[in-house]
VOMI-298002 format. One record per residue: x, z, y of N, C-alpha, C in turn. Coordinates in steps of 0.1 Angstrom, whole numbers, padded with zeros to 4 digits, always signed. Example, Ala and Ser with C-alpha at 12.3 -4.5 7.8 and 13.67 -1.06 7.14 Angstrom:
<recs>
+0132+0078-0057+0123+0078-0045+0132+0078-0033
+0128+0071-0022+0137+0071-0011+0129+0079+0000
</recs>
This chain:
<recs>
+0346-0111+0585+0341-0119+0574+0327-0116+0571
+0320-0126+0565+0306-0124+0562+0304-0114+0551
+0292-0108+0551+0289-0098+0541+0289-0104+0527
+0295-0097+0518+0296-0102+0504+0283-0101+0497
+0280-0110+0488+0267-0110+0481+0271-0110+0466
+0266-0101+0458+0268-0100+0444+0257-0107+0436
+0260-0112+0425+0250-0119+0417+0246-0110+0405
+0233-0107+0403+0228-0099+0392+0219-0108+0384
+0216-0103+0372+0207-0111+0363+0193-0113+0370
+0189-0104+0378+0176-0106+0384+0176-0113+0397
+0187-0118+0402+0188-0125+0414+0200-0121+0422
+0200-0124+0436+0211-0120+0444+0208-0107+0451
+0218-0098+0451+0216-0085+0458+0229-0082+0465
+0228-0076+0478+0240-0073+0485+0249-0064+0476
+0262-0067+0476+0271-0060+0467+0272-0046+0470
+0270-0042+0483+0271-0028+0486+0259-0019+0482
+0248-0026+0478+0236-0019+0474+0236-0018+0459
+0242-0007+0453+0242-0005+0439+0230+0004+0435
+0223+0000+0425+0211+0008+0421+0215+0023+0418
+0207+0032+0421+0209+0046+0419+0209+0049+0404
+0219+0056+0399+0220+0059+0385+0225+0048+0376
+0232+0038+0383+0237+0027+0375+0249+0032+0367
+0251+0025+0356+0262+0028+0347+0276+0025+0353
+0287+0031+0349+0300+0028+0354+0304+0013+0352
+0299+0008+0340+0302-0007+0338+0296-0016+0348
+0283-0012+0352+0276-0020+0362+0283-0019+0376
+0287-0007+0379+0294-0005+0392+0308-0013+0392
+0314-0013+0381+0327-0021+0380+0325-0035+0381
+0314-0040+0375+0311-0054+0375+0307-0059+0390
+0300-0050+0397+0296-0053+0411+0309-0054+0419
+0318-0044+0417+0330-0044+0425+0339-0056+0422
+0339-0061+0410+0347-0073+0406+0341-0085+0413
+0327-0086+0413+0320-0097+0419+0323-0097+0434
+0323-0086+0440+0326-0085+0455+0340-0090+0457
+0350-0086+0448+0363-0090+0450+0365-0105+0448
+0357-0111+0440+0357-0126+0437+0353-0134+0450
+0346-0127+0459+0341-0134+0471+0352-0136+0481
+0364-0130+0479+0375-0131+0489+0380-0146+0488
+0382-0152+0499+0387-0166+0500+0377-0175+0493
+0364-0173+0494+0355-0182+0488+0346-0188+0499
+0341-0200+0497+0342-0209+0486+0356-0215+0485
+0360-0220+0474+0373-0226+0472+0374-0239+0481
+0386-0241+0487+0388-0253+0495+0389-0265+0486
+0395-0264+0475+0396-0275+0465+0391-0270+0452
+0384-0279+0445+0379-0276+0432+0390-0277+0421
+0387-0272+0410+0396-0272+0399+0399-0287+0395
+0389-0295+0395+0391-0309+0391+0400-0316+0401
+0398-0313+0414+0407-0319+0425+0421-0315+0423
+0423-0302+0421+0437-0297+0419+0443-0303+0407
+0436-0304+0396+0441-0310+0384+0445-0325+0387
+0437-0332+0394+0441-0346+0397+0454-0347+0405
+0455-0338+0415+0467-0339+0424+0480-0335+0416
+0478-0326+0407+0490-0321+0399+0496-0333+0391
+0488-0343+0388+0493-0354+0380+0499-0365+0389
+0499-0363+0402+0504-0374+0412+0517-0370+0417
+0524-0381+0423+0536-0379+0430+0533-0375+0445
+0543-0375+0453+0541-0372+0467+0531-0381+0474
+0533-0394+0472+0523-0403+0478+0509-0402+0473
+0509-0400+0460+0496-0398+0453+0488-0385+0458
+0496-0374+0460+0490-0362+0466+0484-0365+0480
+0492-0372+0488+0487-0375+0501+0475-0384+0501
+0474-0393+0492+0462-0402+0492+0450-0394+0487
+0452-0385+0477+0441-0377+0472+0436-0368+0482
+0445-0361+0490+0440-0352+0500+0433-0360+0512
+0439-0371+0515+0432-0380+0525+0418-0383+0521
+0416-0386+0508+0403-0389+0503+0394-0376+0503
+0399-0365+0498+0391-0353+0498+0387-0348+0511
+0396-0349+0521+0394-0345+0535+0386-0355+0543
+0384-0367+0538+0376-0377+0544+0383-0381+0558
+0396-0382+0557+0403-0387+0569+0404-0402+0569
+0399-0409+0579+0398-0423+0580+0406-0429+0592
+0411-0421+0600+0418-0426+0612+0432-0421+0613
+0439-0421+0602+0453-0416+0602+0462-0424+0611
+0460-0437+0612+0469-0446+0619+0467-0444+0635
+0456-0439+0639+0453-0438+0653+0450-0423+0658
+0447-0414+0649+0444-0401+0652+0455-0391+0649
+0462-0386+0659+0473-0377+0656+0468-0364+0650
+0456-0359+0654+0451-0347+0648+0450-0348+0633
+0444-0358+0628+0442-0360+0614+0455-0361+0607
+0465-0368+0613+0478-0369+0606+0485-0355+0605
+0484-0347+0615+0490-0334+0615+0483-0325+0605
+0470-0325+0604+0463-0317+0594+0466-0321+0580
+0467-0334+0578+0470-0339+0564+0484-0334+0560
+0493-0335+0570+0507-0331+0567+0507-0316+0564
+0499-0308+0571+0498-0293+0568+0494-0290+0554
+0483-0297+0549+0478-0294+0536+0487-0300+0525
+0493-0312+0527+0502-0318+0517+0514-0310+0516
+0520-0305+0527+0532-0297+0526+0529-0284+0519
+0518-0278+0521+0514-0266+0514+0512-0268+0499
+0506-0279+0495+0504-0281+0481+0517-0284+0474
+0526-0292+0480+0539-0295+0474+0547-0282+0473
+0546-0273+0483+0554-0261+0482+0548-0252+0470
+0535-0252+0469+0529-0244+0458+0533-0250+0444
+0535-0263+0444+0539-0269+0431+0553-0264+0427
+0562-0263+0437+0575-0257+0435+0575-0243+0430
+0564-0236+0433+0562-0222+0429+0557-0221+0415
+0553-0232+0409+0547-0232+0396+0535-0223+0394
+0525-0225+0404+0513-0216+0404+0504-0221+0393
+0495-0212+0389+0484-0215+0380+0473-0222+0388
+0463-0227+0381+0452-0234+0388+0445-0224+0398
+0442-0212+0393+0435-0202+0402+0444-0199+0414
+0457-0198+0412+0466-0195+0423+0467-0207+0433
+0467-0219+0427+0466-0231+0436+0453-0230+0445
+0442-0227+0439+0429-0227+0445+0429-0217+0457
+0434-0204+0454+0434-0194+0464+0444-0197+0475
+0455-0202+0471+0465-0205+0482+0461-0216+0491
+0455-0227+0486+0450-0238+0495+0438-0233+0503
+0430-0224+0497+0419-0218+0505+0424-0209+0516
+0435-0202+0513+0441-0194+0523+0446-0202+0535
+0453-0214+0532+0457-0222+0543+0446-0227+0551
+0435-0231+0544+0423-0236+0552+0417-0225+0560
+0416-0213+0555+0410-0202+0563+0418-0198+0575
+0431-0199+0574+0439-0196+0586+0437-0206+0597
+0436-0219+0593+0432-0229+0603+0418-0227+0608
+0409-0224+0600+0395-0221+0604+0395-0210+0614
+0402-0199+0612+0402-0188+0621+0408-0192+0635
+0418-0200+0634+0424-0205+0647+0415-0215+0654
+0409-0224+0647+0401-0235+0653+0387-0230+0657
+0380-0223+0649+0367-0219+0652+0366-0205+0659
+0373-0195+0654+0372-0182+0659+0382-0179+0671
+0391-0189+0673+0402-0188+0683+0409-0175+0681
+0413-0172+0669+0420-0160+0666+0435-0161+0671
+0439-0151+0677+0453-0151+0682+0463-0149+0671
+0476-0151+0674+0486-0149+0664+0486-0135+0658
+0485-0126+0666+0485-0112+0662+0473-0109+0652
+0461-0114+0656+0450-0112+0648+0451-0120+0634
+0457-0131+0635+0459-0139+0622+0468-0132+0613
+0479-0126+0618+0488-0118+0610+0481-0106+0604
+0472-0099+0611+0465-0088+0606+0455-0092+0595
+0448-0103+0598+0439-0109+0588+0446-0113+0575
+0458-0119+0576+0466-0122+0565+0470-0110+0557
+0474-0099+0564+0477-0087+0557+0466-0081+0549
+0454-0082+0555+0442-0076+0548+0439-0085+0535
+0440-0098+0537+0437-0107+0525+0447-0105+0514
+0460-0105+0518+0470-0103+0508+0470-0089+0501
+0464-0079+0508+0462-0066+0501+0452-0067+0491
+0442-0076+0492+0431-0078+0482+0435-0087+0471
+0442-0098+0474+0445-0107+0463+0459-0106+0458
+0468-0098+0465+0481-0095+0460+0482-0082+0453
+0494-0078+0449+0496-0066+0441+0494-0053+0450
+0487-0043+0444+0484-0031+0452+0482-0020+0441
+0487-0009+0444+0486+0003+0434+0472+0009+0436
+0465+0006+0446+0452+0012+0449+0440+0005+0442
+0443-0007+0436+0432-0014+0430+0429-0008+0416
+0417-0010+0413+0412-0004+0400+0415-0012+0388
+0416-0025+0390+0418-0034+0379+0429-0043+0382
+0439-0043+0373+0451-0052+0375+0447-0067+0373
+0436-0070+0367+0432-0084+0366+0428-0090+0379
+0426-0081+0389+0423-0087+0403+0435-0093+0409
+0447-0089+0405+0459-0093+0411+0462-0108+0409
+0459-0117+0419+0461-0131+0417+0476-0135+0418
+0483-0128+0428+0497-0131+0430+0505-0118+0427
+0517-0119+0422+0526-0108+0420+0534-0106+0433
+0542-0096+0433+0550-0092+0445+0559-0103+0450
+0566-0110+0441+0575-0121+0445+0567-0132+0451
+0556-0136+0444+0548-0147+0449+0541-0143+0463
+0536-0131+0465+0530-0127+0477+0540-0128+0489
+0552-0123+0486+0563-0123+0496+0567-0138+0500
+0567-0146+0489+0571-0160+0492+0560-0167+0500
+0547-0164+0498+0536-0170+0505+0537-0166+0520
+0540-0153+0522+0541-0148+0536+0553-0155+0543
+0564-0156+0536+0576-0163+0542+0573-0178+0545
+0566-0184+0536+0562-0198+0539+0553-0200+0551
+0543-0191+0552+0534-0192+0564+0541-0189+0577
+0552-0181+0576+0559-0178+0588+0566-0190+0594
+0571-0198+0585+0579-0210+0590+0570-0223+0591
+0558-0223+0585+0550-0234+0585+0539-0233+0596
+0532-0222+0597+0521-0221+0606+0524-0212+0618
+0528-0200+0615+0530-0190+0625+0541-0193+0635
+0552-0200+0630+0563-0204+0639+0558-0214+0649
+0548-0222+0645+0543-0233+0654+0528-0230+0658
+0525-0218+0660+0511-0214+0662+0507-0220+0676
+0515-0219+0686+0512-0225+0699+0509-0240+0698
+0516-0247+0690+0514-0261+0689+0500-0264+0682
+0496-0256+0672+0483-0257+0666+0472-0254+0676
+0474-0244+0684+0465-0240+0695+0463-0252+0704
+0474-0258+0708+0473-0270+0717+0466-0281+0710
+0468-0283+0697+0461-0293+0690+0446-0292+0690
+0441-0280+0689+0427-0277+0688+0420-0275+0701
+0427-0270+0711+0421-0266+0723+0423-0275+0735
+0435-0282+0736+0438-0290+0747+0433-0304+0746
+0425-0308+0756+0420-0322+0756+0432-0332+0758
+0431-0343+0752+0442-0353+0753+0436-0366+0758
+0443-0372+0767+0439-0385+0773+0440-0396+0762
+0431-0405+0762+0432-0416+0753+0443-0426+0757
+0452-0428+0748+0463-0437+0751+0458-0452+0748
+0460-0460+0758+0456-0474+0757+0467-0482+0750
+0464-0486+0738+0474-0494+0730+0471-0509+0730
+0461-0513+0738+0458-0527+0738+0449-0530+0750
+0449-0541+0755+0441-0545+0767+0437-0560+0766
+0427-0563+0773+0422-0577+0774+0423-0582+0788
+0427-0594+0789+0429-0601+0802+0422-0614+0801
+0415-0617+0812+0408-0630+0814+0417-0639+0823
+0421-0650+0818+0430-0659+0825+0423-0673+0827
+0422-0677+0840+0416-0690+0843+0425-0701+0840
+0422-0710+0832+0430-0722+0829+0430-0732+0840
+0441-0738+0844+0442-0748+0854+0434-0760+0850
+0426-0765+0859+0418-0777+0856+0426-0789+0855
+0423-0799+0847+0431-0811+0846+0431-0819+0859
+0441-0828+0860+0443-0835+0873+0432-0845+0875
+0424-0849+0865+0414-0859+0867+0401-0853+0873
+0401-0840+0875+0388-0834+0880+0388-0836+0896
+0377-0830+0902+0375-0831+0916+0384-0822+0924
+0390-0812+0918+0398-0802+0925+0413-0807+0925
+0420-0805+0936+0434-0809+0937+0443-0800+0928
+0454-0805+0925+0464-0797+0917+0469-0785+0926
+0472-0774+0919+0478-0763+0927+0492-0767+0932
+0496-0760+0942+0510-0762+0948+0520-0758+0938
+0530-0767+0936+0540-0764+0926+0549-0752+0931
+0550-0750+0944+0559-0740+0949+0554-0726+0946
+0541-0725+0943+0535-0711+0940+0536-0707+0926
+0541-0715+0917+0542-0711+0903+0556-0714+0897
+0559-0708+0886+0572-0710+0880+0572-0723+0873
+0585-0728+0871+0586-0741+0864+0581-0741+0850
+0583-0729+0843+0578-0729+0829+0563-0731+0828
+0556-0724+0837+0541-0726+0837+0537-0740+0841
+0544-0745+0851+0541-0759+0855+0543-0769+0844
+0555-0768+0838+0558-0778+0828+0550-0776+0815
+0544-0764+0813+0537-0761+0801+0522-0765+0803
+0516-0761+0814+0502-0763+0816+0497-0773+0826
+0506-0778+0835+0502-0787+0846+0508-0800+0845
+0521-0801+0842+0528-0814+0841+0521-0823+0831
+0519-0835+0834+0513-0844+0824+0521-0845+0811
+0514-0847+0800+0522-0848+0788+0532-0859+0788
+0543-0857+0781+0554-0868+0781+0549-0881+0774
+0539-0880+0766+0534-0892+0759+0529-0902+0769
+0522-0897+0779+0516-0906+0789+0527-0913+0797
+0538-0906+0800+0549-0913+0807+0555-0923+0799
+0557-0921+0786+0563-0931+0777+0554-0943+0776
+0541-0940+0775+0532-0952+0774+0532-0960+0787
+0532-0953+0799+0533-0961+0811+0546-0969+0813
+0557-0962+0809+0570-0970+0810+0569-0982+0800
+0564-0980+0788+0563-0991+0779+0554-1002+0785
+0543-0998+0791+0534-1008+0797+0541-1016+0808
+0549-1008+0817+0556-1015+0828+0566-1025+0823
+0573-1021+0812+0583-1030+0807+0577-1043+0801
+0565-1041+0795+0558-1053+0790+0554-1062+0801
+0548-1056+0812+0544-1064+0823+0555-1071+0830
+0567-1064+0831+0578-1070+0838+0584-1081+0829
+0583-1080+0816+0588-1091+0808+0579-1103+0809
+0566-1101+0810+0556-1112+0812+0558-1119+0825
+0561-1111+0836+0563-1117+0849+0576-1124+0851
+0586-1119+0844+0599-1126+0845+0601-1138+0837
+0592-1140+0827+0593-1151+0818+0591-1164+0825
+0581-1166+0834+0579-1179+0841+0591-1183+0849
+0598-1172+0856+0610-1175+0864+0621-1180+0855
+0622-1174+0843+0633-1178+0834+0630-1193+0829
+0617-1195+0827+0613-1209+0822+0616-1219+0833
+0614-1215+0846+0616-1224+0857+0631-1227+0859
+0639-1217+0858+0653-1219+0860+0660-1227+0849
+0654-1225+0837+0660-1232+0826+0655-1247+0826
+0645-1251+0833+0640-1264+0833+0649-1274+0840
+0653-1286+0835+0661-1296+0841+0653-1304+0851
+0656-1303+0864+0649-1310+0874+0652-1325+0874
+0663-1330+0869+0667-1344+0869+0662-1351+0857
+0654-1344+0848+0649-1350+0836+0640-1361+0840
+0641-1373+0834+0632-1384+0837+0638-1394+0847
+0649-1391+0853+0656-1401+0862+0668-1407+0855
+0671-1420+0859+0683-1427+0854+0694-1424+0863
+0706-1429+0859+0718-1428+0867+0717-1436+0880
+0711-1448+0878+0710-1457+0890+0700-1451+0900
+0690-1444+0895+0681-1438+0905+0688-1426+0912
+0696-1419+0906+0703-1408+0912+0713-1414+0923
+0721-1425+0919+0730-1430+0929+0723-1436+0941
+0711-1442+0939+0704-1448+0950+0699-1437+0960
+0695-1425+0954+0690-1414+0963+0702-1408+0970
+0714-1407+0964+0725-1401+0970+0730-1410+0981
+0731-1424+0979+0735-1433+0989+0726-1433+1002
+0713-1432+0999+0704-1431+1011+0706-1418+1019
+0708-1407+1011+0710-1394+1018+0723-1394+1026
+0733-1401+1020+0746-1402+1027+0745-1410+1040
+0738-1421+1039+0736-1430+1051+0729-1423+1062
+0719-1415+1058+0711-1408+1068+0720-1397+1075
+0728-1391+1068+0737-1380+1074+0747-1387+1083
+0753-1398+1079+0763-1405+1088+0757-1410+1100
+0745-1416+1099+0738-1421+1111+0735-1410+1121
+0731-1398+1116+0728-1387+1124+0740-1382+1132
+0752-1382+1125+0764-1377+1131+0769-1387+1142
+0768-1400+1139+0772-1410+1149+0763-1409+1162
+0751-1408+1160+0742-1407+1171+0745-1395+1180
+0748-1384+1174+0752-1372+1181+0765-1374+1189
+0774-1381+1183+0787-1383+1190+0786-1393+1202
+0777-1403+1201+0776-1413+1212+0767-1408+1223
+0760-1398+1221+0751-1393+1232+0759-1387+1243
+0755-1390+1257+0763-1385+1268+0763-1370+1269
+0774-1365+1274+0776-1351+1276+0767-1346+1288
+0763-1334+1287+0754-1329+1299+0763-1327+1311
+0757-1330+1323+0764-1329+1336+0763-1314+1341
+0775-1308+1344+0775-1294+1348+0778-1293+1362
+0776-1304+1371+0778-1303+1385+0768-1295+1392
</recs>
């Protein structure tokens, strides 16, 4: 951990450098300021913790999403896992009925454990040792000079260790994989360029029907049914126009304008011509077959 810095009225002075001949009260104040540097700076401010305490589960998630500036939760698995890590820790702390300072130190502890894993690549064994050292400082201890330094009591400290065992340390390898192992980008969408079949009126011939399915042919190539209907209707109209003169001709009476005497005269003449032709054929000599 970085060297602690104590604040004095005259400015900042390393906490380990106590002026010679200083009073016991000054030495006690410097020791207390050095102790206050443990798990500092705070991961969440008092105002942020107060806001989240007034929210339900969804509200806590939305608040932490905003505080952590996570903007790709729908597509980034890493952000989703980290958000779940912090939300679960905060909700567990709510069940412990922590005070504001206890919330602050606990959430900072969660963040520092991930920081050690992600940045320092601390092993599981080293993380457990680091946790033991921190809990010795912020938890109950008979060697401490001031009981006011005890942020957590024995029951709370043991509960925190048990929670970290099942939340972080049990899945430590998975968190290492999350931070260290590169992952291939999963393609969830693609673009395709499709050439549309040219209309039949262009200079290019239609594609062979055997090379495509009937659905594609009927959807994109086959002429619209409206054209067929119009052509059939046009053919029917033309057929009706062409058949109309024939009907008119057949319905017309060819004997109109002739009298009965005229019809009899024509029939007698035709009968005479037929009889004369038959008689002439019968009187003509037969051919000689000798």
